[in-house]
Biopython code that builds the backbone (N, CA, C, O; Angstrom):
import numpy as np
from Bio.PDB.StructureBuilder import StructureBuilder

atoms = [
    (1, "MET", "N", (267.033, 34.784, 193.023)),
    (1, "MET", "CA", (267.463, 35.689, 193.948)),
    (1, "MET", "C", (266.161, 36.583, 194.417)),
    (1, "MET", "O", (266.156, 37.177, 195.495)),
    (2, "ALA", "N", (265.146, 36.613, 193.566)),
    (2, "ALA", "CA", (263.938, 37.208, 194.229)),
    (2, "ALA", "C", (262.964, 36.168, 195.177)),
    (2, "ALA", "O", (262.103, 36.568, 195.961)),
    (3, "ILE", "N", (263.292, 34.804, 194.926)),
    (3, "ILE", "CA", (262.657, 33.955, 195.804)),
    (3, "ILE", "C", (263.498, 34.008, 196.958)),
    (3, "ILE", "O", (262.868, 34.041, 198.015)),
    (4, "ARG", "N", (264.671, 34.024, 197.051)),
    (4, "ARG", "CA", (265.512, 33.791, 198.189)),
    (4, "ARG", "C", (265.248, 35.369, 199.096)),
    (4, "ARG", "O", (265.355, 35.328, 200.321)),
    (5, "SER", "N", (265.008, 36.310, 198.611)),
    (5, "SER", "CA", (265.131, 37.532, 199.401)),
    (5, "SER", "C", (263.613, 38.074, 199.679)),
    (5, "SER", "O", (263.387, 39.180, 200.169)),
    (6, "ASN", "N", (262.587, 37.115, 199.288)),
    (6, "ASN", "CA", (261.242, 37.630, 199.412)),
    (6, "ASN", "C", (260.378, 36.428, 199.780)),
    (6, "ASN", "O", (260.756, 35.316, 199.411)),
    (7, "ASN", "N", (259.328, 36.549, 200.429)),
    (7, "ASN", "CA", (258.276, 35.628, 200.790)),
    (7, "ASN", "C", (257.298, 35.519, 199.812)),
    (7, "ASN", "O", (256.275, 36.198, 199.903)),
    (8, "ILE", "N", (257.505, 34.642, 198.755)),
    (8, "ILE", "CA", (256.503, 34.606, 197.573)),
    (8, "ILE", "C", (255.218, 34.001, 197.884)),
    (8, "ILE", "O", (255.156, 32.777, 197.993)),
    (9, "THR", "N", (254.200, 34.716, 198.039)),
    (9, "THR", "CA", (252.853, 33.892, 198.236)),
    (9, "THR", "C", (251.929, 34.114, 196.945)),
    (9, "THR", "O", (250.983, 33.329, 196.873)),
    (10, "ASP", "N", (252.039, 34.990, 195.984)),
    (10, "ASP", "CA", (251.346, 35.057, 194.656)),
    (10, "ASP", "C", (252.323, 34.663, 193.707)),
    (10, "ASP", "O", (253.529, 34.580, 193.940)),
    (11, "THR", "N", (251.673, 34.387, 192.464)),
    (11, "THR", "CA", (252.303, 33.828, 191.257)),
    (11, "THR", "C", (253.339, 34.817, 190.834)),
    (11, "THR", "O", (252.996, 35.996, 190.738)),
    (12, "LEU", "N", (254.554, 34.471, 190.575)),
    (12, "LEU", "CA", (255.710, 35.284, 190.159)),
    (12, "LEU", "C", (255.928, 34.953, 188.673)),
    (12, "LEU", "O", (256.018, 33.763, 188.371)),
    (13, "VAL", "N", (256.018, 35.869, 187.742)),
    (13, "VAL", "CA", (256.036, 35.602, 186.313)),
    (13, "VAL", "C", (257.697, 35.881, 185.899)),
    (13, "VAL", "O", (258.091, 37.046, 185.943)),
    (14, "PHE", "N", (258.472, 35.000, 185.575)),
    (14, "PHE", "CA", (259.714, 35.052, 185.031)),
    (14, "PHE", "C", (259.793, 35.051, 183.663)),
    (14, "PHE", "O", (259.669, 34.009, 183.019)),
    (15, "HIS", "N", (260.047, 36.432, 183.010)),
    (15, "HIS", "CA", (260.056, 36.821, 181.680)),
    (15, "HIS", "C", (261.526, 36.716, 181.059)),
    (15, "HIS", "O", (262.435, 37.285, 181.664)),
    (16, "SER", "N", (261.780, 36.083, 179.989)),
    (16, "SER", "CA", (263.267, 36.151, 179.357)),
    (16, "SER", "C", (263.190, 35.812, 178.074)),
    (16, "SER", "O", (262.250, 35.127, 177.671)),
    (17, "ASP", "N", (264.030, 36.187, 177.375)),
    (17, "ASP", "CA", (264.339, 35.907, 176.190)),
    (17, "ASP", "C", (264.410, 34.286, 175.976)),
    (17, "ASP", "O", (264.109, 33.534, 176.903)),
    (18, "ARG", "N", (264.817, 33.801, 174.722)),
    (18, "ARG", "CA", (264.622, 32.462, 174.321)),
    (18, "ARG", "C", (266.117, 31.859, 174.398)),
    (18, "ARG", "O", (266.451, 30.831, 173.810)),
    (19, "GLY", "N", (266.862, 32.540, 175.102)),
    (19, "GLY", "CA", (268.431, 31.923, 175.379)),
    (19, "GLY", "C", (268.486, 30.501, 175.882)),
    (19, "GLY", "O", (267.591, 30.055, 176.601)),
    (20, "SER", "N", (269.525, 29.790, 175.511)),
    (20, "SER", "CA", (269.599, 28.610, 175.859)),
    (20, "SER", "C", (269.688, 28.414, 177.285)),
    (20, "SER", "O", (269.216, 27.379, 177.754)),
    (21, "LYS", "N", (270.225, 29.261, 178.029)),
    (21, "LYS", "CA", (270.376, 29.097, 179.641)),
    (21, "LYS", "C", (268.937, 29.187, 180.316)),
    (21, "LYS", "O", (268.710, 28.631, 181.390)),
    (22, "TYR", "N", (267.963, 29.933, 179.612)),
    (22, "TYR", "CA", (266.559, 30.015, 180.021)),
    (22, "TYR", "C", (265.615, 28.918, 179.660)),
    (22, "TYR", "O", (264.558, 28.648, 180.229)),
    (23, "ALA", "N", (266.208, 28.264, 178.524)),
    (23, "ALA", "CA", (265.106, 27.188, 178.046)),
    (23, "ALA", "C", (265.802, 26.031, 178.441)),
    (23, "ALA", "O", (265.197, 25.020, 178.085)),
    (24, "SER", "N", (266.730, 25.829, 178.975)),
    (24, "SER", "CA", (267.426, 24.376, 179.428)),
    (24, "SER", "C", (266.629, 23.706, 180.440)),
    (24, "SER", "O", (265.947, 24.400, 181.195)),
    (25, "TYR", "N", (266.631, 22.549, 180.540)),
    (25, "TYR", "CA", (265.943, 21.599, 181.479)),
    (25, "TYR", "C", (266.248, 21.908, 182.818)),
    (25, "TYR", "O", (265.334, 21.956, 183.641)),
    (26, "ASP", "N", (267.470, 22.134, 183.157)),
    (26, "ASP", "CA", (267.923, 22.480, 184.527)),
    (26, "ASP", "C", (267.432, 23.824, 184.879)),
    (26, "ASP", "O", (267.169, 23.948, 186.075)),
    (27, "PHE", "N", (267.248, 24.818, 184.172)),
    (27, "PHE", "CA", (266.663, 26.002, 184.586)),
    (27, "PHE", "C", (265.226, 25.869, 184.675)),
    (27, "PHE", "O", (264.652, 26.412, 185.619)),
    (28, "THR", "N", (264.560, 25.204, 183.801)),
    (28, "THR", "CA", (262.921, 25.068, 183.816)),
    (28, "THR", "C", (262.628, 24.316, 185.117)),
    (28, "THR", "O", (261.750, 24.670, 185.904)),
    (29, "ASP", "N", (263.539, 23.101, 185.313)),
    (29, "ASP", "CA", (263.317, 22.312, 186.514)),
    (29, "ASP", "C", (263.368, 23.190, 187.941)),
    (29, "ASP", "O", (262.722, 22.912, 188.951)),
    (30, "ILE", "N", (264.147, 24.140, 187.806)),
    (30, "ILE", "CA", (264.268, 25.135, 188.970)),
    (30, "ILE", "C", (263.009, 25.714, 189.158)),
    (30, "ILE", "O", (262.456, 25.598, 190.252)),
    (31, "LEU", "N", (262.438, 26.373, 188.162)),
    (31, "LEU", "CA", (261.402, 27.126, 188.366)),
    (31, "LEU", "C", (260.213, 26.322, 188.618)),
    (31, "LEU", "O", (259.411, 26.812, 189.413)),
    (32, "LYS", "N", (259.902, 25.071, 188.056)),
    (32, "LYS", "CA", (258.882, 24.236, 188.298)),
    (32, "LYS", "C", (258.901, 23.755, 189.871)),
    (32, "LYS", "O", (257.878, 23.402, 190.458)),
    (33, "GLY", "N", (260.224, 23.790, 190.478)),
    (33, "GLY", "CA", (260.297, 23.179, 191.770)),
    (33, "GLY", "C", (259.757, 24.037, 192.804)),
    (33, "GLY", "O", (259.873, 23.698, 193.981)),
    (34, "HIS", "N", (259.083, 25.292, 192.427)),
    (34, "HIS", "CA", (258.591, 26.240, 193.637)),
    (34, "HIS", "C", (256.959, 26.003, 193.482)),
    (34, "HIS", "O", (256.238, 27.000, 193.524)),
    (35, "ASN", "N", (256.509, 25.000, 193.345)),
    (35, "ASN", "CA", (255.066, 24.537, 193.526)),
    (35, "ASN", "C", (254.174, 25.387, 192.692)),
    (35, "ASN", "O", (253.073, 25.662, 193.171)),
    (36, "GLY", "N", (254.465, 25.811, 191.597)),
    (36, "GLY", "CA", (253.646, 26.520, 190.684)),
    (36, "GLY", "C", (253.562, 27.924, 190.947)),
    (36, "GLY", "O", (252.765, 28.608, 190.305)),
    (37, "LEU", "N", (254.480, 28.550, 192.039)),
    (37, "LEU", "CA", (254.464, 29.959, 192.194)),
    (37, "LEU", "C", (255.387, 30.720, 191.142)),
    (37, "LEU", "O", (255.379, 31.942, 190.995)),
    (38, "VAL", "N", (256.128, 29.887, 190.479)),
    (38, "VAL", "CA", (256.817, 30.791, 189.342)),
    (38, "VAL", "C", (256.516, 30.201, 188.036)),
    (38, "VAL", "O", (256.633, 29.008, 187.754)),
    (39, "VAL", "N", (256.080, 31.234, 187.187)),
    (39, "VAL", "CA", (255.548, 30.731, 185.702)),
    (39, "VAL", "C", (256.425, 31.283, 184.707)),
    (39, "VAL", "O", (256.501, 32.511, 184.657)),
    (40, "GLN", "N", (257.017, 30.677, 184.007)),
    (40, "GLN", "CA", (257.919, 31.098, 182.890)),
    (40, "GLN", "C", (257.210, 31.786, 181.739)),
    (40, "GLN", "O", (256.169, 31.302, 181.296)),
    (41, "SER", "N", (257.697, 32.815, 181.274)),
    (41, "SER", "CA", (257.316, 33.454, 180.248)),
    (41, "SER", "C", (258.426, 33.916, 179.174)),
    (41, "SER", "O", (259.384, 34.570, 179.587)),
    (42, "MET", "N", (258.323, 33.599, 177.826)),
    (42, "MET", "CA", (259.327, 33.731, 176.996)),
    (42, "MET", "C", (258.846, 34.705, 175.807)),
    (42, "MET", "O", (257.652, 34.791, 175.519)),
    (43, "ILE", "N", (259.809, 35.409, 175.157)),
    (43, "ILE", "CA", (259.249, 36.014, 173.915)),
    (43, "ILE", "C", (259.151, 34.995, 172.702)),
    (43, "ILE", "O", (259.970, 34.096, 172.513)),
    (44, "ARG", "N", (258.047, 35.250, 171.905)),
    (44, "ARG", "CA", (257.825, 34.326, 170.761)),
    (44, "ARG", "C", (258.976, 34.205, 169.883)),
    (44, "ARG", "O", (259.635, 35.225, 169.682)),
    (45, "LYS", "N", (259.311, 33.142, 169.341)),
    (45, "LYS", "CA", (260.545, 32.905, 168.342)),
    (45, "LYS", "C", (260.408, 33.824, 167.333)),
    (45, "LYS", "O", (259.320, 34.007, 166.786)),
    (46, "GLY", "N", (261.590, 34.530, 166.976)),
    (46, "GLY", "CA", (261.509, 35.488, 165.773)),
    (46, "GLY", "C", (260.627, 36.875, 166.029)),
    (46, "GLY", "O", (260.264, 37.601, 165.103)),
    (47, "ASN", "N", (260.390, 37.082, 167.178)),
    (47, "ASN", "CA", (259.512, 38.259, 167.312)),
    (47, "ASN", "C", (260.097, 39.051, 168.556)),
    (47, "ASN", "O", (259.541, 39.119, 169.652)),
    (48, "TYR", "N", (261.316, 39.645, 168.212)),
    (48, "TYR", "CA", (261.799, 40.497, 169.316)),
    (48, "TYR", "C", (261.066, 41.526, 169.898)),
    (48, "TYR", "O", (261.429, 41.877, 171.021)),
    (49, "TRP", "N", (260.050, 42.126, 169.353)),
    (49, "TRP", "CA", (259.351, 43.250, 169.665)),
    (49, "TRP", "C", (258.465, 42.787, 170.897)),
    (49, "TRP", "O", (258.024, 43.645, 171.663)),
    (50, "ASP", "N", (258.237, 41.633, 171.068)),
    (50, "ASP", "CA", (257.611, 41.135, 172.488)),
    (50, "ASP", "C", (258.406, 41.691, 173.565)),
    (50, "ASP", "O", (257.725, 41.972, 174.552)),
    (51, "ASN", "N", (259.520, 41.907, 173.658)),
    (51, "ASN", "CA", (260.402, 42.135, 174.973)),
    (51, "ASN", "C", (260.361, 43.714, 175.047)),
    (51, "ASN", "O", (260.603, 44.188, 176.157)),
    (52, "ALA", "N", (260.108, 44.524, 174.095)),
    (52, "ALA", "CA", (260.033, 45.863, 173.917)),
    (52, "ALA", "C", (259.361, 46.506, 175.319)),
    (52, "ALA", "O", (259.950, 47.341, 176.006)),
    (53, "VAL", "N", (258.098, 46.001, 175.605)),
    (53, "VAL", "CA", (257.153, 46.532, 176.525)),
    (53, "VAL", "C", (257.801, 46.475, 178.000)),
    (53, "VAL", "O", (257.729, 47.394, 178.815)),
    (54, "ALA", "N", (258.510, 45.113, 178.225)),
    (54, "ALA", "CA", (259.205, 44.932, 179.376)),
    (54, "ALA", "C", (260.354, 45.607, 179.475)),
    (54, "ALA", "O", (260.733, 45.966, 180.590)),
    (55, "GLU", "N", (261.044, 45.873, 178.415)),
    (55, "GLU", "CA", (262.329, 46.636, 178.401)),
    (55, "GLU", "C", (261.981, 48.180, 178.744)),
    (55, "GLU", "O", (262.650, 48.750, 179.606)),
    (56, "SER", "N", (261.038, 48.794, 178.137)),
    (56, "SER", "CA", (260.495, 50.020, 178.455)),
    (56, "SER", "C", (260.108, 50.298, 179.930)),
    (56, "SER", "O", (260.315, 51.332, 180.565)),
    (57, "PHE", "N", (259.482, 49.122, 180.355)),
    (57, "PHE", "CA", (258.925, 49.495, 181.676)),
    (57, "PHE", "C", (260.014, 49.410, 182.817)),
    (57, "PHE", "O", (259.911, 50.059, 183.858)),
    (58, "PHE", "N", (261.070, 48.554, 182.540)),
    (58, "PHE", "CA", (262.247, 48.298, 183.542)),
    (58, "PHE", "C", (263.167, 49.511, 183.367)),
    (58, "PHE", "O", (263.763, 49.963, 184.345)),
    (59, "LYS", "N", (263.299, 50.045, 182.163)),
    (59, "LYS", "CA", (264.010, 51.468, 181.957)),
    (59, "LYS", "C", (263.522, 52.473, 182.785)),
    (59, "LYS", "O", (264.259, 53.265, 183.373)),
    (60, "SER", "N", (262.019, 52.471, 182.871)),
    (60, "SER", "CA", (261.427, 53.494, 183.652)),
    (60, "SER", "C", (261.530, 53.386, 184.972)),
    (60, "SER", "O", (261.611, 54.374, 185.702)),
    (61, "LEU", "N", (261.537, 52.174, 185.393)),
    (61, "LEU", "CA", (261.393, 51.738, 186.918)),
    (61, "LEU", "C", (263.013, 52.005, 187.389)),
    (61, "LEU", "O", (263.244, 52.598, 188.443)),
    (62, "LYS", "N", (263.876, 51.618, 186.698)),
    (62, "LYS", "CA", (265.256, 51.847, 187.043)),
    (62, "LYS", "C", (265.587, 53.315, 187.068)),
    (62, "LYS", "O", (266.333, 53.754, 187.944)),
    (63, "GLY", "N", (264.996, 54.197, 186.021)),
    (63, "GLY", "CA", (265.428, 55.499, 186.207)),
    (63, "GLY", "C", (264.688, 56.332, 187.444)),
    (63, "GLY", "O", (265.177, 57.359, 187.914)),
    (64, "GLU", "N", (263.660, 55.847, 187.824)),
    (64, "GLU", "CA", (262.780, 56.534, 188.796)),
    (64, "GLU", "C", (263.341, 55.889, 190.262)),
    (64, "GLU", "O", (263.550, 56.633, 191.220)),
    (65, "TRP", "N", (263.529, 54.649, 190.321)),
    (65, "TRP", "CA", (263.876, 54.045, 191.766)),
    (65, "TRP", "C", (265.615, 54.083, 191.881)),
    (65, "TRP", "O", (266.171, 54.275, 192.962)),
    (66, "ILE", "N", (266.183, 53.922, 190.908)),
    (66, "ILE", "CA", (267.702, 53.952, 191.252)),
    (66, "ILE", "C", (268.447, 55.153, 191.030)),
    (66, "ILE", "O", (269.389, 55.532, 191.727)),
    (67, "TYR", "N", (267.911, 55.819, 189.878)),
    (67, "TYR", "CA", (268.609, 57.040, 189.632)),
    (67, "TYR", "C", (267.847, 58.413, 190.055)),
    (67, "TYR", "O", (268.330, 59.511, 189.781)),
    (68, "HIS", "N", (266.689, 58.269, 190.703)),
    (68, "HIS", "CA", (265.579, 59.228, 191.204)),
    (68, "HIS", "C", (265.328, 60.143, 190.292)),
    (68, "HIS", "O", (265.472, 61.314, 190.644)),
    (69, "GLN", "N", (264.900, 59.866, 188.921)),
    (69, "GLN", "CA", (264.512, 60.931, 188.045)),
    (69, "GLN", "C", (263.158, 60.600, 187.846)),
    (69, "GLN", "O", (262.668, 59.472, 187.894)),
    (70, "ASP", "N", (262.461, 61.908, 187.567)),
    (70, "ASP", "CA", (260.929, 62.052, 187.294)),
    (70, "ASP", "C", (260.657, 61.484, 185.895)),
    (70, "ASP", "O", (259.512, 61.482, 185.441)),
]
sb = StructureBuilder()
sb.init_structure("model")
sb.init_model(0)
sb.init_chain("A")
sb.init_seg("    ")
for serial, (resi, resn, name, xyz) in enumerate(atoms, 1):
    if name == "N":
        sb.init_residue(resn, " ", resi, " ")
    sb.init_atom(name, np.array(xyz, "f"), 0.0, 1.0, " ", f" {name:<3s}", serial, name[0])
structure = sb.get_structure()
């Protein structure tokens, strides 16, 4: 969706958990099909704290942009 709605000129990092849908060959092939502009990033196996920083950032972003909270 980000690629379809924007003109991507710099590297885009797609960060996700290690779910089967994100680790599948079909999904990784889609990411690789964008001439190196999309790089996949996943949390480390067994270390769910890796995602805490991203979750905190997006919670703040959503609060400020969507709900207009300081």
